[in-house]
N, C-alpha and C positions, 0 to 999 in steps of 0.2 A: 249647280257643279258642273257639268260637261263645258258649257258654251261660255260662264263666266269666272266662277270659283278658281279650279281647277287651271286652267290655264292663265290667269293672270295672278292668283292671290297664293301661290304654294312655297314656301320658304325653301332656299336648299339648306339641305343637311348640313351643309358645310359653313353656314352661315355664321359670322361672329361679332361681335361688338367694336365698334371702331375706337377711334382714340378720342371721336367726341362723346361715346358713353361711358366711357372709362373716366374721362375727366368731369364729367357732368355729376357721375357719382359720388366721388370723391369730394367735389364742391360739397354736395347737400348732405354727405357724411360727416364734412367739418363743423356741420352748422345743423344738426339735425332736428333742433327746435325751434328751428326760424325758418328752413328753406323746402320747399317739396317741388315733385315733379309730376306733371299732367299730360301725359302722350297722348297723340291721336293714332300715333304707330300700333300697329297691329303684328309687328314683327317677332315681340317677346324678348328683342336684344338690349332694353335697359335692364341693368345689373339691380336685382331685386333688393327692395328696402321698402321698410313701413313707410314711408314718404313718397312713395310713387302709386300713382293713377293710371291703369290703360284703359281712358276714358273710351276707346273705341272698341276695346276688346282685344284678345290674341288669338294669331293663328293656333291651328292645334287644339282650339277649345269649342265645342258645341253647344247649342241651346235647345229645348223641346219648343216646337211650334205652339202656341196655346190654339183651342177650338176657337176662340174668340178674340182679332185681337183689340189691342187699348188705341192703338193709331199714335198719329204721332205728336210731339210736345207741343201746346197751346197755351193760349194765355188765360184759359178757363181754370182758374184756381182758387185755393179758399186760403190761402195763406199771402195776401199781398204786402206783409212786411219785409218782405226776404231784400235784401242788396242785390241778388244773383238771381235769373231765373233761367237755369239749365232742364230740369225737368219738372213734370207735370205730380207733384205729389197726392194729388186729389187722385188722378188715375190709375197713381202705383197703389193706394191701399185697395181700390176697386176690384184690381190686378187680382191685388193679394186674397183678397176674400173668396176671391170665385176660382182660384187654380186649384187644380188636382194635383199636379206634376210637379214635383218640385225641382225641377231642371226647365220647369218657363220662366221662373223668373229669380229663382235661390239661388240654383249651383249651377254649375257646368259638368259637361259630359266631357272625356277625353276619347280620342278617337278609339282605344281599346274597348271601352264601353257600348262602344257601337254596334248594330245589327243592320243589315246581314253581316256574317264576319269577312265575306269575299271581296266589300267594300272597304275595309281599313286599309289595306296595304296599298290603293289607288289615294285614300283621302290623304293619307302620311306622305306619302312620296311624291302627289301631284303628277304621276303619269299614269295616263292610261283614260277609261270613260267609266264610268259606273253603270250599272244596270239599273238601279232603282235609287230613288231618295233612300239615305242612312236614317234608321228608324231609333227611336228613343226605348231603350231597354228596359222603362219602368214601365211605360203608357201607350207604344208603340206609334206616338205621333212621328209625323215627318219630324227631321231635326235642321236647325239652320248653324250656320258658321257662327262663332260667339263674336260678331264684328257688329258694330253700328253700321247699319247700310242706310240708305238715305231715306227711306219712309219709314223708318224707327225712330222715338224718341228716347232721351237719356233715361226716362223712367223707367225702358222697357225691363229691363233685368239688374240685379242688383252687382253683377261684374262692374258694371260702369261706376258705379259711387256717385252718382250725381249729387245728394244730397252732401256728401264730403267736399266734393269739389266746390259748391257754390260756397259752404264755410271756408274754405280757403280763399276762394276767391274774395270775398266779403271781408276777410282779416288782412288781405294784402297789401304791402306797404309798398312795393315795387313788382310789376310783375316783366317777367322776361320770356320772348318768343323765341324761338329755333327753330328756321328753316320750316316756316308755314306760309301758304300761300293766301292767309285771312281768308278764304273761299267759303268756309263750313260756319257752323252756329257756336262752336265752343269759341274760337277766336275771336269772333263777330260780337259774342255777349262781354268776353274779357275787355274787348278795346270800351265796348259802349260804359261799362263799368268803369274802367282809367279814366275815361273823359269826366263822367259825371262826379267821381271822387278824386280827380287830378292826381291819379297815380303816376308816376315815373314810370315808363316803357322803354325796355331796352330791347332791340330787333337783332338777332344774329342772323342774318342772313345773304345769300348771294344776288337775288335780283327785285325781290318784292319789298321795296322799302316802305316807309310810313312816312308822312308828311306831317313834321311838327310844327304845329301851328297852336293858335289863344286855348283849344279845346284840347290840343294832346300834347304832352310833354313825352317828346319821342327822342328816341337816339338810336339810328343806325349803325350798326359795324356790319360791313360788306367783306365777306368771304366766307369760305367751307368752314362749317361747325368743325370738323375734324381737325382745323389748324385754328379756328381762334380759342375757343373753349380752354384746349390745354395751356394755349398761352394766357387766359385768364387764370387758369387755377395756379400756374408759374407765379403769375401777379399777387395771387392772395398768399401764396405761401410767405413771398419776399416781404408784404406788407406785415405780416404775423411775426417776422422775427424782429 
């Protein structure tokens, strides 16, 4: 917390959604039965809707650390018919059957629920140093931020909704990336699926361009998302007239 989380991952109180967030939300709300958003951002700035999955968690929420870790995702699964593999369903069932505290996998904790009380202000503001790790009010285990870290799998907590993500990607007719470096598992798996199923891919980005080739039907749109996505929304509105 003191050396990594608080100095690097504390959201300023005045942070607000930018024009890209608003445009993306309006686009999805115009087509709620066909469009969905999966974000790797943990800042909570996406406007809430039923078609949103915060795949890597959200700042301000916490989870109870289990006594035994189910470790990272792997290929060891008992359901090989899935088109997209983001999490391990077998490990998720094992974790669910052995868990004692509901905050280990099912529910999230808010800052005001954590113990000891003196750590809450520091965790909320991101200023200062805590004297001990915050604890779960239910089982007294130490808690971690509700964010998917590099040693965790998507199956490790229900907040990440990996099974719904798998279903959305498996049924996708088009996949649109906005501002990703393609450096972690979720975009890698999505690209693999697009190649395998010949799904068109659109990449809104400032620098990480995709190479269009015989295996990947990719179109790059270069520029800041806060400029490009409002333009896309405007073109959608004009086409609907």
